Every structure is written in structure tokens, then in C-alpha cells.
DSSP file (Angstrom, degrees, kcal/mol; ACC not computed):
  #  RESIDUE AA STRUCTURE BP1 BP2  ACC     N-H-->O    O-->H-N    N-H-->O    O-->H-N    TCO  KAPPA ALPHA  PHI   PSI    X-CA   Y-CA   Z-CA
    1    1 A M              0   0    0      0, 0.0    99,-0.6     0, 0.0     2,-0.5   0.000 360.0 360.0 360.0 140.0  -25.6  149.2    6.5
    2    2 A I  E     -AB  64  99A   0     62,-3.0    62,-2.9    97,-0.1     2,-0.4  -0.942 360.0-165.0-113.6 129.9  -26.0  152.9    7.1
    3    3 A C  E     -AB  63  98A   0     95,-2.8    95,-3.6    -2,-0.5     2,-0.4  -0.964   2.5-165.4-113.2 135.1  -28.6  154.2    9.7
    4    4 A V  E     -AB  62  97A   0     58,-2.2    58,-2.7    -2,-0.4     2,-0.6  -0.981  10.2-168.7-120.0 133.4  -29.7  157.7    9.9
    5    5 A I  E     -AB  61  96A   0     91,-2.8    91,-1.3    -2,-0.4     2,-0.6  -0.935  15.4-177.3-117.7 103.4  -31.5  159.3   12.8
    6    6 A A  E     -AB  60  95A   0     54,-2.3    54,-3.7    -2,-0.6     2,-0.7  -0.922  11.6-159.6-109.3 123.2  -32.8  162.7   11.6
    7    7 A T  E     -AB  59  94A   0     87,-2.6    87,-2.2    -2,-0.6     2,-0.6  -0.900   8.2-168.4-100.3 110.1  -34.6  164.9   14.1
    8    8 A I  E     -AB  58  93A   0     50,-3.3    50,-2.6    -2,-0.7     2,-0.7  -0.915   6.0-157.4-105.7 115.8  -36.7  167.4   12.3
    9    9 A K  E     -AB  57  92A   0     83,-2.6    82,-3.3    -2,-0.6    83,-1.7  -0.835  11.2-153.8 -97.9 111.7  -38.1  170.2   14.6
   10   10 A A  E     - B   0  90A   0     46,-3.1    80,-0.3    -2,-0.7     3,-0.1  -0.459  29.8 -94.4 -76.5 154.6  -41.2  171.8   13.1
   11   11 A K    >   -     0   0    0     78,-3.2     3,-2.6     1,-0.2     4,-0.2  -0.428  68.8 -65.8 -65.5 150.1  -42.1  175.3   13.9
   12   12 A T  T 3  S+     0   0    0      1,-0.3    -1,-0.2     2,-0.1    44,-0.1  -0.074 124.4   6.3 -50.9 128.8  -44.7  175.4   16.8
   13   13 A G  T 3  S+     0   0    0     -3,-0.1    -1,-0.3     1,-0.1     4,-0.2   0.477 105.7  99.2  79.2   4.9  -48.0  173.8   15.7
   14   14 A Q    <>  +     0   0    0     -3,-2.6     4,-2.5     1,-0.1     5,-0.2   0.400  42.3 102.2-104.5   5.7  -46.6  172.7   12.3
   15   15 A R  H  > S+     0   0    0      1,-0.2     4,-3.1     2,-0.2     5,-0.2   0.885  80.9  51.5 -54.7 -45.9  -45.9  169.1   13.0
   16   16 A Q  H  > S+     0   0    0      2,-0.2     4,-2.0     1,-0.2    -1,-0.2   0.903 110.3  49.8 -63.5 -39.4  -49.0  167.7   11.2
   17   17 A A  H  > S+     0   0    0     -4,-0.2     4,-1.9     2,-0.2    -1,-0.2   0.912 111.2  50.4 -61.9 -39.9  -48.2  169.8    8.1
   18   18 A L  H  X S+     0   0    0     -4,-2.5     4,-2.4     1,-0.2    -2,-0.2   0.927 109.3  49.5 -62.7 -44.6  -44.7  168.5    8.2
   19   19 A L  H  X S+     0   0    0     -4,-3.1     4,-2.8     1,-0.2    -1,-0.2   0.858 106.9  56.4 -62.9 -31.4  -45.9  164.9    8.5
   20   20 A A  H  X S+     0   0    0     -4,-2.0     4,-2.2     2,-0.2    -1,-0.2   0.918 107.3  48.4 -62.0 -41.8  -48.2  165.4    5.6
   21   21 A C  H  X S+     0   0    0     -4,-1.9     4,-0.9     2,-0.2    -2,-0.2   0.921 112.8  48.5 -67.3 -42.3  -45.3  166.5    3.4
   22   22 A I  H >X S+     0   0    0     -4,-2.4     3,-1.2     1,-0.2     4,-0.7   0.938 110.1  51.0 -64.3 -44.9  -43.3  163.5    4.5
   23   23 A Q  H >< S+     0   0    0     -4,-2.8     3,-1.0     1,-0.3     4,-0.5   0.895 105.3  57.1 -62.1 -38.6  -46.1  161.0    3.9
   24   24 A D  H 3< S+     0   0    0     -4,-2.2    -1,-0.3     1,-0.2     4,-0.2   0.725 112.7  40.8 -61.7 -20.4  -46.5  162.5    0.4
   25   25 A N  H <X S+     0   0    0     -3,-1.2     4,-2.0    -4,-0.9     3,-0.2   0.483  87.3  95.3-105.7  -0.9  -42.9  161.6   -0.4
   26   26 A L  H <X S+     0   0    0     -3,-1.0     4,-3.3    -4,-0.7     5,-0.2   0.919  82.6  51.0 -57.6 -48.6  -42.6  158.2    1.3
   27   27 A S  H  > S+     0   0    0     -4,-0.5     4,-1.1     1,-0.2    -1,-0.2   0.855 108.7  53.5 -59.6 -36.7  -43.3  156.2   -1.8
   28   28 A N  H  4 S+     0   0    0     -3,-0.2     3,-0.3    -4,-0.2     4,-0.3   0.941 112.9  43.0 -55.0 -52.6  -40.7  158.1   -3.7
   29   29 A V  H >< S+     0   0    0     -4,-2.0     3,-1.6     1,-0.2    -2,-0.2   0.892 109.3  55.9 -68.1 -37.9  -38.1  157.4   -1.1
   30   30 A H  H 3< S+     0   0    0     -4,-3.3    -1,-0.2     1,-0.3    -2,-0.2   0.790 104.7  55.5 -66.9 -22.3  -39.0  153.8   -0.6
   31   31 A A  T 3< S+     0   0    0     -4,-1.1    -1,-0.3    -3,-0.3    -2,-0.2   0.515  85.0 111.1 -82.2  -5.1  -38.5  153.3   -4.3
   32   32 A E  S X  S-     0   0    0     -3,-1.6     3,-1.9    -4,-0.3    37,-0.0  -0.434  81.9 -98.5 -71.8 138.8  -34.9  154.6   -4.2
   33   33 A V  T 3  S+     0   0    0      1,-0.2    -1,-0.1    -2,-0.1    40,-0.1  -0.328 108.5  17.3 -49.7 127.8  -32.0  152.3   -4.8
   34   34 A G  T 3  S+     0   0    0      1,-0.3    31,-2.0    30,-0.1     2,-0.6   0.294  82.8 139.6  93.9 -16.3  -30.6  151.2   -1.4
   35   35 A C  E <   +C   64   0A   0     -3,-1.9    -1,-0.3    29,-0.2    29,-0.2  -0.582  14.3 163.1 -81.0 119.6  -33.5  152.2    0.8
   36   36 A V  E    S-     0   0A   0     27,-2.7     2,-0.3    -2,-0.6    28,-0.2   0.770  71.9  -1.6 -99.0 -39.8  -34.0  149.5    3.5
   37   37 A E  E     +C   63   0A   0     26,-1.9    26,-2.3     2,-0.0    -1,-0.4  -0.987  52.1 171.1-153.6 140.8  -36.2  151.7    5.8
   38   38 A Y  E     +C   62   0A   0     -2,-0.3    24,-0.2    24,-0.2    -8,-0.1  -0.694  24.3 160.3-153.8  97.7  -37.4  155.2    5.8
   39   39 A Q  E     -C   61   0A   0     22,-2.0    22,-2.2    -2,-0.2     2,-0.2  -0.968  34.2-138.0-130.0 120.6  -40.0  155.9    8.6
   40   40 A P  E     -C   60   0A   0      0, 0.0     2,-0.3     0, 0.0    20,-0.2  -0.540  29.2-176.7 -71.3 143.9  -41.3  159.0   10.3
   41   41 A M  E     -C   59   0A   0     18,-1.0    18,-3.0    -2,-0.2     2,-0.3  -0.977  11.7-163.2-139.1 150.7  -41.7  158.6   14.1
   42   42 A V        -     0   0    0     -2,-0.3    16,-0.1    16,-0.2    13,-0.1  -0.910  39.7 -75.2-131.5 163.8  -43.0  160.8   16.9
   43   43 A D        -     0   0    0     11,-0.5     2,-0.5    14,-0.3    10,-0.1  -0.235  38.2-156.0 -57.4 135.3  -42.6  160.6   20.6
   44   44 A A        -     0   0    0     -3,-0.0    -1,-0.1     9,-0.0     2,-0.0  -0.954  24.2-114.0-113.6 139.2  -44.5  158.1   22.5
   45   45 A E        +     0   0    0     -2,-0.5     2,-0.3     2,-0.1     0, 0.0  -0.342  46.8 162.2 -66.0 139.2  -45.3  158.7   26.2
   46   46 A S        -     0   0    0      2,-0.2     5,-0.0     5,-0.0    -1,-0.0  -0.924  52.6-110.0-148.7 174.0  -43.6  156.3   28.5
   47   47 A S  S    S+     0   0    0     -2,-0.3     2,-0.5     2,-0.0    -2,-0.1   0.238  74.7 124.6 -93.4  14.9  -42.6  156.0   32.2
   48   48 A L    >   -     0   0    0      1,-0.2     3,-0.9     2,-0.0    -2,-0.2  -0.659  54.1-151.5 -78.5 125.7  -38.8  156.4   31.3
   49   49 A G  T 3  S+     0   0    0     -2,-0.5    -1,-0.2     1,-0.2    -3,-0.0   0.823  88.9  58.8 -66.0 -35.1  -37.6  159.2   33.4
   50   50 A A  T 3  S+     0   0    0      2,-0.1    -1,-0.2     0, 0.0     2,-0.1   0.639  81.6 111.2 -73.8 -13.0  -34.8  160.3   30.9
   51   51 A Q    <   -     0   0    0     -3,-0.9     2,-0.5     1,-0.1    -5,-0.0  -0.402  51.0-162.3 -70.7 135.8  -37.2  160.9   28.1
   52   52 A V        -     0   0    0     -2,-0.1     2,-0.2     2,-0.0    -2,-0.1  -0.970  13.3-147.4-114.4 117.1  -37.9  164.4   26.9
   53   53 A L        -     0   0    0     -2,-0.5     2,-0.4   -10,-0.1    -8,-0.0  -0.557  12.8-171.4 -84.0 146.2  -41.1  164.7   24.9
   54   54 A D    >   -     0   0    0     -2,-0.2     3,-1.1     3,-0.1   -11,-0.5  -0.926  12.9-164.2-142.2 113.4  -41.3  167.3   22.0
   55   55 A D  T 3  S+     0   0    0     -2,-0.4   -40,-0.2     1,-0.2    -1,-0.1   0.528  90.8  52.2 -72.7  -8.3  -44.7  167.8   20.4
   56   56 A D  T 3  S+     0   0    0    -41,-0.1   -46,-3.1   -42,-0.1     2,-0.3   0.345  90.4  98.9-107.1   0.9  -43.0  169.6   17.4
   57   57 A A  E <   -A    9   0A   0     -3,-1.1     2,-0.4   -48,-0.2   -14,-0.3  -0.713  45.6-170.1 -99.0 142.6  -40.4  166.9   16.5
   58   58 A V  E     -A    8   0A   0    -50,-2.6   -50,-3.3    -2,-0.3     2,-0.6  -0.998  13.0-154.9-120.2 133.9  -40.5  164.2   13.8
   59   59 A V  E     -AC   7  41A   0    -18,-3.0   -18,-1.0    -2,-0.4     2,-0.6  -0.924   5.5-152.2-111.1 115.1  -37.7  161.7   14.0
   60   60 A M  E     -AC   6  40A   0    -54,-3.7   -54,-2.3    -2,-0.6     2,-0.6  -0.757   4.2-161.9 -87.2 126.0  -36.8  159.9   10.7
   61   61 A V  E     +AC   5  39A   0    -22,-2.2   -22,-2.0    -2,-0.6     2,-0.3  -0.938  20.6 175.0-105.7 112.2  -35.4  156.5   11.1
   62   62 A E  E     -AC   4  38A   0    -58,-2.7   -58,-2.2    -2,-0.6     2,-0.4  -0.891  19.3-169.6-120.2 143.8  -33.6  155.5    7.9
   63   63 A K  E     -AC   3  37A   0    -26,-2.3   -27,-2.7    -2,-0.3   -26,-1.9  -0.994   9.5-176.3-134.0 137.8  -31.5  152.6    6.8
   64   64 A W  E     -AC   2  35A   0    -62,-2.9   -62,-3.0    -2,-0.4   -29,-0.2  -0.939  30.1-132.1-128.3 144.5  -29.6  152.6    3.7
   65   65 A E  S    S+     0   0    0    -31,-2.0     2,-0.3    -2,-0.3    -1,-0.1   0.907  88.9   4.1 -64.1 -42.1  -27.5  149.7    2.1
   66   66 A T     >  -     0   0    0    -65,-0.1     4,-2.0     1,-0.1    -1,-0.1  -0.940  69.5-113.1-141.7 167.2  -24.5  152.0    1.4
   67   67 A M  H  > S+     0   0    0     -2,-0.3     4,-2.7     1,-0.2     5,-0.2   0.849 117.8  59.2 -64.5 -33.7  -23.3  155.5    2.0
   68   68 A S  H  > S+     0   0    0      2,-0.2     4,-2.1     1,-0.2    -1,-0.2   0.893 103.8  51.7 -61.8 -39.0  -23.5  156.1   -1.8
   69   69 A D  H  > S+     0   0    0      2,-0.2     4,-2.6     1,-0.2    -2,-0.2   0.930 111.6  46.8 -58.6 -48.0  -27.2  155.2   -1.6
   70   70 A L  H  X S+     0   0    0     -4,-2.0     4,-1.9     1,-0.2    -2,-0.2   0.919 110.6  51.3 -58.5 -44.7  -27.6  157.8    1.2
   71   71 A N  H  X S+     0   0    0     -4,-2.7     4,-0.8     1,-0.2    -1,-0.2   0.882 111.2  48.4 -61.5 -39.8  -25.6  160.4   -0.7
   72   72 A A  H >X S+     0   0    0     -4,-2.1     3,-0.7     1,-0.2     4,-0.6   0.899 108.7  54.5 -66.5 -42.5  -27.9  159.8   -3.8
   73   73 A H  H >< S+     0   0    0     -4,-2.6     3,-1.0     1,-0.2    -1,-0.2   0.885 101.5  59.2 -56.9 -41.7  -31.0  160.1   -1.7
   74   74 A S  H 3< S+     0   0    0     -4,-1.9    -1,-0.2     1,-0.3    -2,-0.2   0.794 114.7  34.5 -66.0 -27.9  -29.9  163.5   -0.3
   75   75 A V  H << S+     0   0    0     -4,-0.8    -1,-0.3    -3,-0.7    -2,-0.2   0.352  85.1 131.8-111.3   7.6  -29.8  165.0   -3.9
   76   76 A A    XX  -     0   0    0     -3,-1.0     4,-1.9    -4,-0.6     3,-0.9  -0.339  67.2-120.7 -53.5 136.0  -32.7  163.1   -5.4
   77   77 A P  H 3> S+     0   0    0      0, 0.0     4,-2.5     0, 0.0     5,-0.2   0.868 113.2  53.9 -50.9 -43.0  -35.1  165.5   -7.2
   78   78 A H  H 3> S+     0   0    0      1,-0.2     4,-2.7     2,-0.2     5,-0.1   0.857 108.6  50.0 -61.9 -33.7  -38.1  164.4   -4.9
   79   79 A M  H <> S+     0   0    0     -3,-0.9     4,-2.4     2,-0.2    -1,-0.2   0.843 108.8  50.0 -76.1 -29.8  -36.0  165.3   -1.9
   80   80 A L  H  X S+     0   0    0     -4,-1.9     4,-1.8     2,-0.2    -2,-0.2   0.921 113.4  47.9 -70.4 -43.1  -35.0  168.7   -3.3
   81   81 A D  H  X S+     0   0    0     -4,-2.5     4,-2.3    -5,-0.2    -2,-0.2   0.929 110.5  51.6 -60.8 -45.5  -38.8  169.3   -3.9
   82   82 A Y  H  X S+     0   0    0     -4,-2.7     4,-1.7     1,-0.2    -2,-0.2   0.924 109.3  49.8 -60.7 -43.2  -39.7  168.1   -0.4
   83   83 A R  H  X S+     0   0    0     -4,-2.4     4,-1.1     1,-0.2    -1,-0.2   0.911 109.2  52.1 -62.2 -40.2  -37.1  170.5    1.2
   84   84 A E  H  < S+     0   0    0     -4,-1.8     3,-0.3     1,-0.2     4,-0.3   0.888 110.6  48.0 -59.2 -44.5  -38.6  173.4   -0.8
   85   85 A K  H  < S+     0   0    0     -4,-2.3     3,-0.2     1,-0.2    -1,-0.2   0.795 118.4  39.0 -71.3 -25.1  -42.1  172.5    0.4
   86   86 A V  H >X S+     0   0    0     -4,-1.7     3,-2.0    -3,-0.2     4,-1.4   0.523  84.3 101.1 -98.8  -6.3  -41.1  172.3    4.1
   87   87 A K  T 3< S+     0   0    0     -4,-1.1    -1,-0.2    -3,-0.3    -2,-0.1   0.787  84.5  45.7 -58.3 -27.8  -38.7  175.1    4.3
   88   88 A D  T 34 S+     0   0    0     -4,-0.3    -1,-0.3    -3,-0.2    -2,-0.1   0.562 116.5  44.4 -88.9  -7.8  -41.2  177.6    5.9
   89   89 A I  T <4 S+     0   0    0     -3,-2.0   -78,-3.2    -4,-0.1     2,-0.5   0.475  94.9  85.5-111.4  -9.3  -42.5  175.1    8.5
   90   90 A V  E  <  -B   10   0A   0     -4,-1.4   -80,-0.3   -80,-0.3     3,-0.1  -0.817  46.7-176.8 -99.5 129.3  -39.2  173.5    9.7
   91   91 A E  E     -     0   0A   0    -82,-3.3     2,-0.3    -2,-0.5   -81,-0.2   0.831  67.1 -14.6 -92.9 -34.0  -37.3  175.2   12.4
   92   92 A S  E     -B    9   0A   0    -83,-1.7   -83,-2.6     2,-0.0     2,-0.4  -0.996  48.7-151.8-162.9 160.2  -34.2  172.8   12.5
   93   93 A V  E     -B    8   0A   0     -2,-0.3     2,-0.4   -85,-0.2   -85,-0.2  -1.000  10.3-174.6-136.0 134.8  -32.8  169.5   11.5
   94   94 A S  E     -B    7   0A   0    -87,-2.2   -87,-2.6    -2,-0.4     2,-0.3  -0.990  10.5-159.2-129.0 145.0  -30.1  167.4   13.2
   95   95 A L  E     -B    6   0A   0     -2,-0.4     2,-0.4   -89,-0.2   -89,-0.2  -0.929  16.1-170.3-125.1 141.6  -28.6  164.2   11.8
   96   96 A K  E     -B    5   0A   0    -91,-1.3   -91,-2.8    -2,-0.3     2,-0.6  -0.988  12.6-165.4-125.9 121.9  -26.8  161.2   13.2
   97   97 A V  E     -B    4   0A   0     -2,-0.4     2,-0.3   -93,-0.2   -93,-0.2  -0.952  19.4-177.7-112.3 120.6  -25.4  159.0   10.5
   98   98 A L  E     -B    3   0A   0    -95,-3.6   -95,-2.8    -2,-0.6     2,-0.3  -0.784  19.9-170.8-122.9 153.1  -24.4  155.7   11.9
   99   99 A T  E     -B    2   0A   0     -2,-0.3   -97,-0.1   -97,-0.2     2,-0.0  -0.921  46.7 -73.6-135.2 166.9  -22.8  152.4   11.0
  100  100 A T              0   0    0    -99,-0.6   -98,-0.0    -2,-0.3     0, 0.0  -0.332 360.0 360.0 -66.1 137.5  -22.4  149.2   12.8
  101  101 A A              0   0    0     -2,-0.0    -1,-0.2    -3,-0.0    -3,-0.0   0.425 360.0 360.0 -78.8 360.0  -19.8  149.2   15.6
């Protein structure tokens, strides 16, 4: 199992527009071979002192059956279209690709 934590930082005030683009693409991603989970998440306020809230960030929690499935996802036509749609509203993207320890 491959887990991806992708933090997508929208430009200031653009998180809702980013979420709309992600939502529009969810059914395409969920239909991909090997997609176990693909879920956009946003910060939830808590009493945990170490938490840093970010009103402009979307964190994608992804699970893929294999690395090959993840690699195919990254070049799928709908993902290329998605990246083109969001390029002007995304400030940065950081990825963590993880496997079971």
C-alpha cells in the first residue's frame, strides 16, 4: 500500500476555487485502477498546541495499491487537465509518498 500526503497551498483567498476543481475531478480519480482513497482535507481547529492552521491549504490524503498505480495517476489525462486548471491559483505543492514501515 502506498500513501500520499499532498499539501496544496492555494494563493491567498483561492482555497474554495481549488476545492471546487478538486471536487470536479474526484470521480475520475476514484475510478482509476488502484485508487483506494483520494480525499481532500482542510485544517480542523483543535486544542493541540503543535498544530499550525493554514486557511489556504488543502491536504490530499491518498492511498494507492501499488507505486505503478500512483505513477499512472500522475500522468492520467484528467490529472493533466486538473493541473492546467489550477496552475494560476496554486502557490505550492509538497508531497510525502509513504509505505508501511
